[in-house]
Every structure is written in C-alpha cells, then in structure tokens.
PAZAPA-4460 file (N, C-alpha, C; in steps of 0.05 Angstrom, whole numbers, plus 32768, in hexadecimal, padded with zeros to 4 digits):
% residues 250
    n_x    n_y    n_z   ca_x   ca_y   ca_z    c_x    c_y    c_z   seq   type   mol
   7D03   6FBF   7A66   7D0B   6FA4   7A5E   7D24   6F9B   7A6F     1      M     A
   7D26   6F81   7A73   7D3C   6F76   7A82   7D50   6F69   7A6E     2      I     A
   7D69   6F6E   7A72   7D7E   6F62   7A62   7D8F   6F4F   7A72     3      G     A
   7D92   6F37   7A69   7DA5   6F25   7A75   7DBF   6F28   7A65     4      I     A
   7DD3   6F34   7A72   7DEC   6F3A   7A65   7E01   6F25   7A6C     5      F     A
   7E08   6F15   7A59   7E1D   6F01   7A5D   7E37   6F0D   7A54     6      I     A
   7E49   6F12   7A67   7E63   6F1F   7A61   7E77   6F0A   7A58     7      T     A
   7E81   6F0D   7A40   7E94   6EF9   7A36   7EA6   6F06   7A21     8      A     A
   7EBF   6EFB   7A1F   7ED1   6F03   7A0A   7EE3   6EEC   7A03     9      R     A
   7EEF   6EED   79EC   7EFF   6ED6   79E2   7F1D   6EDB   79E3    10      L     A
   7F25   6EEE   79F3   7F42   6EF4   79F4   7F50   6EE9   7A0C    11      G     A
   7F45   6ED6   7A1A   7F51   6ECB   7A32   7F6C   6EBF   7A2C    12      S     A
   7F7F   6EC5   7A3E   7F9A   6EBA   7A3A   7F9E   6EA0   7A4A    13      T     A
   7F8F   6E9D   7A60   7F92   6E84   7A70   7F86   6E6C   7A62    14      R     A
   7F6F   6E70   7A55   7F61   6E5A   7A48   7F56   6E65   7A2D    15      L     A
   7F64   6E5F   7A17   7F5E   6E6B   79FE   7F41   6E66   79F5    16      F     A
   7F33   6E7C   79EE   7F18   6E7A   79E4   7F07   6E67   79F4    17      Q     A
   7F08   6E6A   7A0E   7EFB   6E57   7A20   7EDD   6E54   7A1C    18      K     A
   7ED0   6E69   7A14   7EB3   6E68   7A10   7EAB   6E56   79F9    19      H     A
   7EBE   6E50   79E7   7EB8   6E40   79D0   7EBF   6E23   79D3    20      L     A
   7ECC   6E1C   79EA   7ED2   6E00   79EF   7EB9   6DF0   79F1    21      I     A
   7EB8   6DDA   79E3   7E9F   6DCA   79E1   7E9D   6DB4   79F5    22      E     A
   7E85   6DB0   79FF   7E7D   6D99   7A0F   7E64   6D8E   7A02    23      I     A
   7E65   6D74   79FC   7E4E   6D68   79EF   7E47   6D75   79D5    24      G     A
   7E5B   6D7E   79C6   7E56   6D8A   79AC   7E4B   6DA7   79AD    25      G     A
   7E4C   6DB3   79C5   7E41   6DCE   79C7   7E55   6DE0   79D6    26      K     A
   7E5A   6DF9   79CC   7E6C   6E0B   79DA   7E63   6E12   79F6    27      P     A
   7E76   6E16   7A07   7E6F   6E1D   7A23   7E5B   6E34   7A25    28      M     A
   7E5F   6E49   7A16   7E4E   6E60   7A18   7E31   6E59   7A11    29      I     A
   7E2D   6E45   79FF   7E12   6E3D   79F7   7E04   6E2E   7A0E    30      K     A
   7E13   6E1F   7A1E   7E07   6E11   7A35   7DFC   6E26   7A48    31      W     A
   7E0B   6E3C   7A4C   7E02   6E51   7A5E   7DEA   6E5F   7A53    32      L     A
   7DEA   6E66   7A3A   7DD4   6E73   7A2D   7DBA   6E62   7A2E    33      I     A
   7DBE   6E48   7A29   7DA6   6E36   7A29   7D99   6E34   7A44    34      D     A
   7DA9   6E35   7A59   7D9E   6E35   7A74   7D8C   6E4D   7A79    35      R     A
   7D94   6E64   7A6F   7D84   6E7C   7A73   7D6C   6E7C   7A60    36      F     A
   7D70   6E72   7A48   7D59   6E70   7A35   7D43   6E5E   7A40    37      N     A
   7D4B   6E48   7A4D   7D37   6E36   7A59   7D2B   6E42   7A73    38      V     A
   7D3D   6E4D   7A83   7D34   6E58   7A9D   7D22   6E70   7A9B    39      G     A
   7D24   6E80   7A85   7D14   6E98   7A82   7D04   6E96   7A68    40      F     A
   7CFB   6E7E   7A61   7CEF   6E7A   7A47   7CD6   6E8B   7A42    41      I     A
   7CC5   6E8E   7A56   7CAC   6E9D   7A53   7CB2   6EBB   7A51    42      S     A
   7CC4   6EC5   7A61   7CCB   6EE2   7A61   7CD8   6EEA   7A46    43      E     A
   7CE9   6ED8   7A3C   7CF6   6EDD   7A22   7CE1   6EDD   7A0C    44      I     A
   7CCF   6ECA   7A0D   7CBA   6EC8   79F9   7CA8   6EE1   79F9    45      K     A
   7CA3   6EEB   7A11   7C92   6F03   7A14   7CA1   6F1D   7A10    46      D     A
   7CBB   6F1B   7A09   7CCD   6F32   7A04   7CD0   6F44   7A1C    47      K     A
   7CCF   6F38   7A34   7CD5   6F46   7A4D   7CF2   6F45   7A54    48      K     A
   7CFF   6F30   7A4A   7D1C   6F2B   7A4F   7D2A   6F25   7A35    49      I     A
   7D42   6F30   7A32   7D52   6F2B   7A1A   7D6E   6F24   7A23    50      K     A
   7D7B   6F10   7A16   7D96   6F07   7A1D   7DAA   6F14   7A09    51      I     A
   7DC0   6F1E   7A15   7DD5   6F2A   7A06   7DF0   6F1D   7A0D    52      F     A
   7E02   6F1A   79FA   7E1E   6F16   79FF   7E2B   6F31   79FF    53      I     A
   7E34   6F3A   7A16   7E41   6F55   7A18   7E5F   6F50   7A16    54      A     A
   7E6A   6F56   79FF   7E87   6F50   79FA   7E95   6F6A   79F2    55      T     A
   7EAF   6F68   79EF   7EBF   6F80   79E7   7EC1   6F82   79C9    56      S     A
   7ECC   6F98   79C0   7ECE   6F9E   79A3   7EE6   6F90   7996    57      M     A
   7EF5   6F81   79A5   7F0D   6F73   7999   7F03   6F60   7983    58      S     A
   7F11   6F60   796C   7F09   6F51   7955   7F02   6F33   795A    59      P     A
   7F12   6F26   796C   7F0D   6F09   7970   7EF1   6F03   797B    60      E     A
   7EE5   6F17   7987   7ECA   6F12   7993   7EB4   6F10   797F    61      N     A
   7EBA   6F17   7966   7EA5   6F15   7951   7E9E   6EF8   794B    62      H     A
   7EAF   6EE5   7954   7EA8   6EC9   7951   7E8E   6EC2   795F    63      I     A
   7E87   6ED1   7974   7E6D   6ECC   7981   7E56   6ECE   796E    64      F     A
   7E58   6EE0   795A   7E42   6EE3   7947   7E3E   6EC9   7937    65      R     A
   7E54   6EBC   7930   7E53   6EA3   7921   7E49   6E8C   7932    66      T     A
   7E54   6E8A   794A   7E4D   6E74   795C   7E2F   6E76   7965    67      I     A
   7E25   6E8E   7968   7E0A   6E91   7973   7DF6   6E9C   795F    68      L     A
   7DFC   6E98   7945   7DEB   6EA4   7930   7DCF   6E99   7930    69      K     A
   7DCB   6E80   793A   7DB0   6E74   793A   7DA2   6E77   7955    70      D     A
   7DAD   6E86   7967   7DA1   6E89   7981   7D92   6EA3   7983    71      S     A
   7D83   6EA7   7999   7D74   6EBF   799D   7D84   6ED4   79AC    72      N     A
   7D9E   6ED1   79AE   7DAF   6EE3   79BD   7DBA   6EF9   79AB    73      V     A
   7DBB   6F11   79B6   7DC7   6F27   79A7   7DE4   6F2B   79B1    74      E     A
   7DF6   6F32   799F   7E11   6F37   79A6   7E16   6F55   79A6    75      I     A
   7E20   6F5F   79BD   7E26   6F7B   79BF   7E44   6F7F   79C3    76      F     A
   7E50   6F90   79B2   7E6C   6F96   79B4   7E70   6FB2   79C0    77      F     A
   7E7D   6FB2   79D8   7E80   6FCB   79E6   7E9C   6FCF   79F0    78      G     A
   7E9E   6FDE   7A06   7EB7   6FE6   7A12   7ECA   6FCE   7A15    79      S     A
   7EE3   6FD1   7A0D   7EF6   6FBB   7A0E   7EFE   6FB3   7A2B    80      D     A
   7F02   6FC7   7A3C   7F0E   6FC0   7A57   7EFD   6FCB   7A6E    81      S     A
   7EE5   6FD4   7A69   7ED4   6FDE   7A7F   7EB9   6FD0   7A7C    82      N     A
   7EB5   6FBB   7A8C   7E9D   6FAA   7A89   7E83   6FB9   7A91    83      I     A
   7E82   6FC7   7AA8   7E69   6FD5   7AAE   7E62   6FEB   7A99    84      P     A
   7E77   6FF8   7A8E   7E71   700B   7A78   7E66   6FFC   7A60    85      L     A
   7E71   6FE5   7A5A   7E66   6FD5   7A44   7E49   6FCE   7A48    86      R     A
   7E42   6FC7   7A61   7E26   6FC1   7A68   7E14   6FD9   7A64    87      H     A
   7E1F   6FF0   7A6D   7E0F   7009   7A6A   7E0B   700F   7A4C    88      L     A
   7E1F   700C   7A3C   7E1D   7011   7A1F   7E08   6FFE   7A13    89      E     A
   7E09   6FE5   7A1B   7DF6   6FD2   7A10   7DD9   6FD8   7A19    90      C     A
   7DD6   6FDF   7A32   7DBC   6FE6   7A3D   7DB0   6FFE   7A2E    91      A     A
   7DC0   7013   7A2B   7DB7   702B   7A1E   7DAF   7026   7A01    92      K     A
   7DBF   7015   79F3   7DBA   7010   79D7   7DA1   6FFE   79D3    93      A     A
   7D99   6FF0   79E8   7D83   6FDD   79E4   7D6B   6FE2   79F7    94      N     A
   7D6A   6FFA   7A02   7D54   7002   7A14   7D4F   6FEE   7A2A    95      N     A
   7D65   6FE6   7A38   7D63   6FD4   7A4E   7D62   6FE4   7A68    96      I     A
   7D4E   6FDE   7A79   7D4B   6FEC   7A92   7D59   6FDE   7AAA    97      D     A
   7D5A   6FC3   7AA8   7D66   6FB3   7ABE   7D78   6F9E   7AB2    98      Y     A
   7D8F   6F9A   7AC0   7DA4   6F88   7AB5   7DA9   6F72   7AC9    99      I     A
   7DA8   6F59   7ABF   7DB1   6F42   7ACF   7DCD   6F3C   7AC3   100      L     A
   7DE1   6F3E   7AD4   7DFD   6F3B   7ACB   7E06   6F1E   7AD0   101      S     A
   7E0E   6F11   7ABA   7E17   6EF5   7ABC   7E33   6EF3   7AB0   102      V     A
   7E45   6EE8   7ABF   7E61   6EE4   7AB5   7E60   6ECD   7AA1   103      D     A
   7E6B   6ED1   7A89   7E6B   6EBC   7A75   7E7B   6EA3   7A7E   104      G     A
   7E8C   6EA6   7A92   7E9B   6E90   7A9D   7E8A   6E7E   7AAF   105      D     A
   7E74   6E88   7AB8   7E63   6E7A   7ACB   7E4E   6E69   7ABD   106      D     A
   7E57   6E53   7AB1   7E47   6E43   7A9F   7E2D   6E38   7AAB   107      I     A
   7E2D   6E33   7AC5   7E16   6E29   7AD2   7E0B   6E3D   7AE7   108      L     A
   7E0C   6E56   7AE0   7E01   6E6B   7AF1   7DE4   6E65   7AF9   109      C     A
   7DDE   6E6C   7B11   7DC4   6E64   7B1D   7DAC   6E74   7B10   110      S     A
   7D99   6E65   7B05   7D81   6E71   7AFB   7D6F   6E79   7B12   111      I     A
   7D6E   6E69   7B27   7D5E   6E6F   7B3F   7D67   6E89   7B4B   112      E     A
   7D82   6E8C   7B4F   7D8C   6EA5   7B5A   7D86   6EBD   7B47   113      A     A
   7D87   6EB8   7B2D   7D81   6ECE   7B1A   7D65   6ED7   7B1D   114      S     A
   7D52   6EC5   7B21   7D36   6ECC   7B25   7D32   6EDD   7B3E   115      R     A
   7D3F   6ED4   7B53   7D3D   6EE3   7B6D   7D49   6EFF   7B6A   116      L     A
   7D5F   6F01   7B5D   7D6C   6F1C   7B59   7D5A   6F2E   7B49   117      V     A
   7D4F   6F24   7B33   7D3E   6F35   7B22   7D25   6F3D   7B30   118      L     A
   7D19   6F2C   7B3F   7D00   6F32   7B4F   7D06   6F49   7B62   119      K     A
   7D1C   6F47   7B71   7D23   6F5B   7B85   7D2C   6F75   7B77   120      K     A
   7D3A   6F72   7B60   7D44   6F8A   7B52   7D2D   6F9B   7B48   121      L     A
   7D17   6F8F   7B3F   7D00   6F9E   7B35   7CF2   6FAD   7B4C   122      L     A
   7CF7   6FA3   7B65   7CEB   6FB0   7B7C   7CFD   6FC7   7B86   123      E     A
   7D17   6FC4   7B84   7D29   6FD8   7B90   7D35   6FEB   7B7C   124      T     A
   7D3C   6FE2   7B64   7D46   6FF3   7B4F   7D64   6FFA   7B50   125      G     A
   7D73   6FF0   7B64   7D8F   6FF6   7B65   7DA0   6FDE   7B5E   126      N     A
   7DAB   6FD0   7B72   7DBC   6FB9   7B6E   7DB4   6FA2   7B80   127      V     A
   7DB2   6F8A   7B74   7DAB   6F72   7B84   7DBF   6F5C   7B7C   128      V     A
   7DC9   6F4E   7B90   7DDC   6F38   7B8B   7DD6   6F21   7B9E   129      K     A
   7DDF   6F09   7B96   7DDD   6EF2   7BA8   7DF8   6EEA   7BB2   130      T     A
   7DF8   6EDD   7BC9   7E10   6ED1   7BD4   7E09   6EB5   7BDF   131      T     A
   7E1D   6EA5   7BE4   7E18   6E8B   7BF1   7E1A   6E73   7BDF   132      G     A
   7E17   6E77   7BC5   7E19   6E62   7BB2   7E37   6E5E   7BAA   133      L     A
   7E3E   6E47   7B9E   7E59   6E44   7B95   7E63   6E59   7B82   134      P     A
   7E7D   6E5E   7B81   7E88   6E71   7B6E   7E7F   6E69   7B52   135      L     A
   7E73   6E7D   7B44   7E69   6E78   7B29   7E4B   6E74   7B27   136      G     A
   7E3D   6E74   7B3E   7E20   6E71   7B3D   7E11   6E8B   7B46   137      M     A
   7E1E   6E9C   7B56   7E11   6EB4   7B5F   7E0E   6EC8   7B49   138      N     A
   7DFB   6EDA   7B4C   7DF6   6EEE   7B37   7DF2   6F0A   7B43   139      V     A
   7DF3   6F1E   7B32   7DEE   6F3A   7B3A   7DDD   6F48   7B25   140      I     A
   7DCC   6F59   7B2E   7DBB   6F69   7B1B   7DBA   6F86   7B24   141      G     A
   7DB5   6F98   7B11   7DB4   6FB4   7B17   7DA3   6FC3   7B02   142      Y     A
   7D99   6FD9   7B09   7D8B   6FEA   7AF6   7D9E   6FF9   7AE4   143      S     A
   7D96   6FFF   7ACC   7DA7   700E   7ABA   7DAD   702A   7AC6   144      T     A
   7D99   7036   7AD2   7D9C   7051   7ADD   7DB0   7051   7AF4   145      L     A
   7DAF   703D   7B05   7DC2   703B   7B1B   7DDE   7036   7B11   146      Y     A
   7DE0   7025   7AFD   7DFA   701F   7AF1   7E07   7039   7AE6   147      L     A
   7DF7   7048   7AD8   7E01   7061   7ACC   7E0A   7075   7AE2   148      E     A
   7DFA   7077   7AF6   7E02   7089   7B0C   7E1B   7080   7B1B   149      N     A
   7E1E   7066   7B1E   7E36   705B   7B2B   7E4F   7060   7B1B   150      S     A
   7E4D   705D   7B01   7E64   7061   7AEF   7E6C   707F   7AEF   151      L     A
   7E59   7090   7AF2   7E5F   70AD   7AF1   7E6E   70B7   7B0A   152      M     A
   7E6C   70A8   7B21   7E78   70B1   7B3A   7E96   70B0   7B39   153      K     A
   7EA1   709C   7B2B   7EBE   7099   7B29   7EC6   708D   7B0F   154      K     A
   7ED8   7099   7B01   7EDF   7090   7AE6   7EF6   707B   7AE7   155      L     A
   7EF1   7064   7ADB   7F06   7050   7AD9   7F0A   704A   7ABB   156      F     A
   7F23   7048   7AB3   7F29   7040   7A98   7F26   7022   7A94   157      K     A
   7F2D   7013   7AA9   7F2C   6FF6   7AA8   7F1C   6FEB   7ABF   158      K     A
   7F07   6FDC   7AB9   7EF7   6FCF   7ACE   7EEF   6FB3   7AC3   159      L     A
   7EFF   6F9F   7ACA   7EFA   6F84   7AC1   7EF7   6F70   7AD8   160      E     A
   7F07   6F74   7AEC   7F07   6F62   7B03   7EFD   6F6F   7B1C   161      T     A
   7EE8   6F63   7B28   7EDD   6F6F   7B40   7ED1   6F8A   7B3B   162      G     A
   7EC5   6F8E   7B24   7EBA   6FA9   7B1D   7EA1   6FB0   7B2C   163      W     A
   7E96   6F9D   7B3B   7E7F   6FA3   7B4C   7E85   6FB8   7B61   164      G     A
   7E9F   6FBF   7B64   7EA7   6FD3   7B78   7E9B   6FEF   7B71   165      K     A
   7E91   6FF3   7B59   7E86   700D   7B52   7E6B   7011   7B60   166      I     A
   7E5F   6FFC   7B6B   7E45   6FFE   7B78   7E48   7004   7B96   167      F     A
   7E37   7015   7BA0   7E38   701C   7BBD   7E2B   7005   7BCD   168      D     A
   7E39   6FFB   7BE1   7E2F   6FE5   7BF1   7E14   6FEC   7BFE   169      E     A
   7E10   7005   7C06   7DF8   700C   7C14   7DDF   700B   7C01   170      K     A
   7DE4   700B   7BE7   7DCE   7009   7BD4   7DCA   6FEC   7BCA   171      D     A
   7DDA   6FDA   7BD4   7DDA   6FBE   7BC9   7DCA   6FAC   7BDB   172      T     A
   7DB6   6F9F   7BD0   7DA7   6F8A   7BDE   7DB4   6F6F   7BD9   173      V     A
   7DBC   6F62   7BEF   7DC9   6F48   7BED   7DB6   6F32   7BF6   174      T     A
   7DB1   6F1F   7BE4   7DA0   6F08   7BEA   7DB3   6EF1   7BF2   175      L     A
   7DB2   6EE9   7C0B   7DC3   6ED4   7C15   7DB6   6EB9   7C11   176      E     A
   7DC1   6EA9   7BFF   7DB6   6E8E   7BF9   7DC6   6E79   7C08   177      L     A
   7DB8   6E66   7C13   7DC5   6E51   7C23   7DCF   6E3A   7C12   178      E     A
   7DE7   6E31   7C18   7DF3   6E1A   7C0B   7DFE   6E09   7C21   179      C     A
   7DF2   6DF2   7C26   7DF9   6DE0   7C3C   7E0F   6DCC   7C35   180      D     A
   7E1A   6DCE   7C1D   7E2C   6DB9   7C14   7E48   6DC2   7C0F   181      L     A
   7E53   6DD3   7C21   7E6F   6DDC   7C1F   7E74   6DE9   7C04   182      N     A
   7E64   6DFC   7BFD   7E65   6E08   7BE2   7E7F   6E16   7BDC   183      C     A
   7E8E   6E1D   7BF0   7EA7   6E2B   7BEB   7EBC   6E19   7BDE   184      E     A
   7EB6   6DFF   7BDE   7EC9   6DEC   7BD1   7EC0   6DE5   7BB4   185      K     A
   7EAB   6DF2   7BAB   7EA2   6DED   7B90   7EA8   6E06   7B7E   186      I     A
   7EB6   6E02   7B69   7EBE   6E17   7B57   7EB0   6E14   7B3C   187      R     A
   7E9E   6E26   7B35   7E8D   6E23   7B1D   7E91   6E3A   7B0A   188      M     A
   7EAA   6E40   7B03   7EB0   6E55   7AF0   7EC7   6E4C   7ADE   189      T     A
   7EC9   6E58   7AC7   7EDB   6E4D   7AB2   7EF3   6E5F   7AAD   190      L     A
   7F0A   6E55   7AB6   7F23   6E64   7AB3   7F3A   6E52   7AAA   191      D     A
   7F3A   6E39   7AB3   7F50   6E27   7AAF   7F46   6E0D   7AA3   192      Y     A
   7F5A   6DFD   7A99   7F52   6DE3   7A8C   7F45   6DD1   7AA0   193      K     A
   7F4C   6DD3   7ABA   7F3F   6DC2   7ACE   7F21   6DC9   7AD0   194      E     A
   7F1A   6DE3   7ACB   7EFE   6DEB   7ACC   7EEF   6DDE   7AB5   195      D     A
   7EFC   6DDA   7A9E   7EEF   6DCD   7A88   7EE8   6DB0   7A90   196      V     A
   7EFA   6DA3   7A9D   7EF5   6D87   7AA6   7EDE   6D87   7ABA   197      L     A
   7EDC   6D9B   7ACB   7EC6   6D9C   7ADF   7EAC   6D9F   7AD0   198      F     A
   7EAA   6DB2   7ABE   7E90   6DB7   7AB0   7E89   6D9F   7A9F   199      F     A
   7E9C   6D92   7A93   7E97   6D7B   7A83   7E8B   6D65   7A94   200      Q     A
   7E96   6D60   7AAB   7E8C   6D4C   7ABD   7E6F   6D52   7AC5   201      S     A
   7E6A   6D6B   7ACC   7E4F   6D73   7AD6   7E3A   6D71   7ABF   202      V     A
   7E41   6D7D   7AA9   7E2D   6D7F   7A93   7E27   6D63   7A87   203      I     A
   7E3C   6D54   7A82   7E39   6D39   7A77   7E2B   6D27   7A8C   204      V     A
   7E34   6D2A   7AA5   7E28   6D19   7ABB   7E0B   6D1E   7ABF   205      G     A
   7E02   6D37   7ABE   7DE6   6D3D   7AC3   7DD5   6D39   7AAA   206      I     A
   7DE1   6D3F   7A93   7DD3   6D3A   7A79   7DBE   6D4F   7A73   207      G     A
   7DA8   6D46   7A67   7D93   6D58   7A5D   7D86   6D6A   7A71   208      N     A
   7D88   6D63   7A8B   7D7B   6D73   7A9F   7D8C   6D8A   7AA9   209      Q     A
   7DA3   6D8F   7A9C   7DB5   6DA4   7AA6   7DA8   6DC0   7AA4   210      I     A
   7D94   6DC3   7A92   7D87   6DDD   7A8F   7D70   6DE2   7AA2   211      N     A
   7D67   6DCD   7AB0   7D50   6DCF   7AC1   7D55   6DC6   7ADE   212      T     A
   7D6D   6DBB   7AE3   7D73   6DB1   7AFE   7D74   6DC8   7B12   213      I     A
   7D6A   6DC2   7B2A   7D6A   6DD7   7B3F   7D86   6DDB   7B4A   214      S     A
   7D8B   6DF1   7B57   7DA5   6DF7   7B62   7DAD   6DE1   7B76   215      D     A
   7D9A   6DD9   7B87   7DA0   6DC5   7B9C   7DA8   6DAA   7B8F   216      K     A
   7D99   6DA2   7B7B   7D9F   6D89   7B6D   7DBA   6D8A   7B5F   217      E     A
   7DBF   6DA1   7B53   7DD9   6DA5   7B45   7DF0   6DA2   7B58   218      L     A
   7DEF   6DB1   7B6E   7E04   6DB0   7B82   7E06   6D94   7B8F   219      I     A
   7DEF   6D88   7B95   7DEF   6D6D   7BA0   7DFE   6D5A   7B8E   220      D     A
   7DF8   6D5B   7B74   7E05   6D49   7B60   7E23   6D4D   7B5F   221      N     A
   7E2B   6D67   7B60   7E48   6D6D   7B5F   7E56   6D61   7B77   222      I     A
   7E4A   6D64   7B8F   7E57   6D5A   7BA7   7E57   6D3B   7BA8   223      V     A
   7E40   6D2F   7BA2   7E3E   6D12   7BA3   7E51   6D04   7B8F   224      V     A
   7E55   6D10   7B78   7E66   6D05   7B63   7E83   6D0E   7B64   225      N     A
   7E89   6D20   7B78   7EA4   6D2B   7B7B   7EAE   6D39   7B62   226      N     A
   7E9C   6D44   7B53   7EA4   6D52   7B3A   7EB5   6D6B   7B41   227      W     A
   7EB0   6D77   7B58   7EBF   6D8F   7B60   7EDD   6D8A   7B64   228      N     A
   7EE5   6D71   7B66   7F01   6D6A   7B6A   7F12   6D71   7B52   229      E     A
   7F05   6D74   7B3B   7F14   6D7B   7B22   7F22   6D96   7B23   230      A     A
   7F16   6DA9   7B32   7F21   6DC4   7B32   7F21   6DD3   7B4D   231      N     A
   7F19   6DC6   7B62   7F17   6DD5   7B7B   7F32   6DDF   7B85   232      Y     A
   7F48   6DD2   7B7C   7F62   6DDA   7B85   7F6A   6DF6   7B79   233      N     A
   7F5A   6E00   7B66   7F60   6E19   7B59   7F53   6E31   7B67   234      L     A
   7F43   6E2C   7B7C   7F33   6E41   7B88   7F46   6E57   7B94   235      I     A
   7F5A   6E4F   7BA2   7F6D   6E63   7BAE   7F7C   6E73   7B98   236      N     A
   7F84   6E64   7B83   7F93   6E70   7B6D   7F81   6E85   7B5F   237      K     A
   7F68   6E7E   7B5C   7F55   6E90   7B4F   7F52   6EAA   7B5E   238      Y     A
   7F4E   6EA8   7B78   7F4A   6EC0   7B88   7F63   6ED1   7B8A   239      W     A
   7F7A   6EC4   7B8A   7F93   6ED3   7B8A   7F96   6EE4   7B71   240      Q     A
   7F90   6ED7   7B5A   7F91   6EE6   7B40   7F7C   6EFC   7B3F   241      N     A
   7F65   6EF6   7B49   7F4E   6F09   7B4A   7F56   6F22   7B59   242      F     A
   7F61   6F1E   7B71   7F68   6F35   7B82   7F7F   6F46   7B76   243      N     A
   7F92   6F38   7B69   7FA8   6F46   7B5D   7F9F   6F57   7B45   244      E     A
   7F8D   6F4C   7B35   7F83   6F5B   7B1E   7F71   6F72   7B27   245      Q     A
   7F61   6F6D   7B3C   7F50   6F82   7B46   7F60   6F99   7B50   246      K     A
   7F76   6F93   7B5E   7F87   6FA8   7B69   7F94   6FB8   7B53   247      K     A
   7F9B   6FAB   7B3D   7FA8   6FBA   7B27   7F95   6FCD   7B18   248      S     A
   7F7A   6FCA   7B1D   7F67   6FDB   7B10   7F5F   6FF3   7B21   249      E     A
   7F69   6FF4   7B39   7F62   700A   7B4B   7F71   7024   7B43   250      N     A
***
C-alpha cells in the first residue's frame, strides 16, 4: 500500500498553529488534504492509497483529531524531532510499502508531480524526487525498506530540517520538471504571515477549481495576478534560516 504522509505539527513559533489558520472558512491543512483527496480519488476509494497526518507526540497536536474528525485522514503520532523516523514508525504500524512525503506547509503541493513520483517509485523502489517547480510544489517519495536502511546507516537524534540528507544521491532518481515562468520568484510554503496573504490570494482568486487546476494554470495565474508579490521577498530569509537549522542538526 502507498501512504501519503503529510508532515505537520502545531508547535510553530514563527506562525502560531499555522495549519489551522482559515481561508474561506476552512483550515489550511484541509485545503491541502482536499487536493490529494480529489487528485487520488480512485486510488483512495480502491484502498491503494491512504492519507496520514504524520505529527509528533506533543499534546497540542491532538487538535488534529478534532479538526479532521470527519475526514478520511488518519492521524499518526510519532517521533517528536526525527521526521524520517516518524515516517518509518507510521509505515510500519500501517503496513505501508511506499511513502509519498508531503510537507504540511506546502498547501498547494503538486498533484501532477506526486503522480510522476509514485509511478517512478514503484519502478525503482528507492527514492524519487522532483525539481524545477516553485518552492512548496516539489515532492519526494521513497520505499519503507529504503527509508529503514537509510536511517540505520547513521543515527541522528534530531532530523527536522533538510532531513533528505539521509538518502544516498546515487540511489535517488530526480525528475526535472520545467517551469518557464521564473519559478524561483514564487514561494508556495507556509511559514510567515505574508505566506498566509499569498495563499489567501491564490485560493480565493482561483475559487472552486483550486483542487483540479493544472500546475501550469496555477503558476500562470499566480504570475499574471502578481500574487507572488505578497511573499517573494521572504525567499532569501527562508533559505538562510533553513541552512542554519540544517547545520545545527549535523
């Protein structure tokens, strides 16, 4: 079975309980879940794919159970500070053979890229990732077996930022996707209040088609309407913080 693991927690200090911030009367995390529910509707119905919120055991994360009680998503509480270990724990507990890893901050993560990754992953069995899309749209997938073997090679107490470093590059298949619209100036991840303004503009602006819109149409709309101007000035700040946190976990 394939598991779509949405990694999220409610202990963020930069933007308090960011996954619960509402747009159009719906929490951010629900917009992300609904995109995958629609994008993989037949596979979910046939029980080939299951969606999980992979969160930590911190007490505040139990709110997910309340917020998502009427959804088809399962909540898994695992390792507090080691995300790949949390994924392994979830996979082992639920008989998951292949994992599509989705960051809960990436509210409009690409469904098209997810399909490409899963198709290739079932062929190769190791690690598959995409590049070329805006920050917050690319995805990565890996087999449970390969994840377990990778974690066994080197023990880390904390793996939260840039934890993909546990995978060997020679085993990683990279799918390079083309973006002709200056994608490096589009920031599609949730960390700051400016990101909330960005997602609000995009989701409200596109409306009911947000769950079915193609990547190209989505990016075209963002560029044409200048929605990326709400948060593109944070791109350098984000990568600076990312690299500093990654370095602290080595």
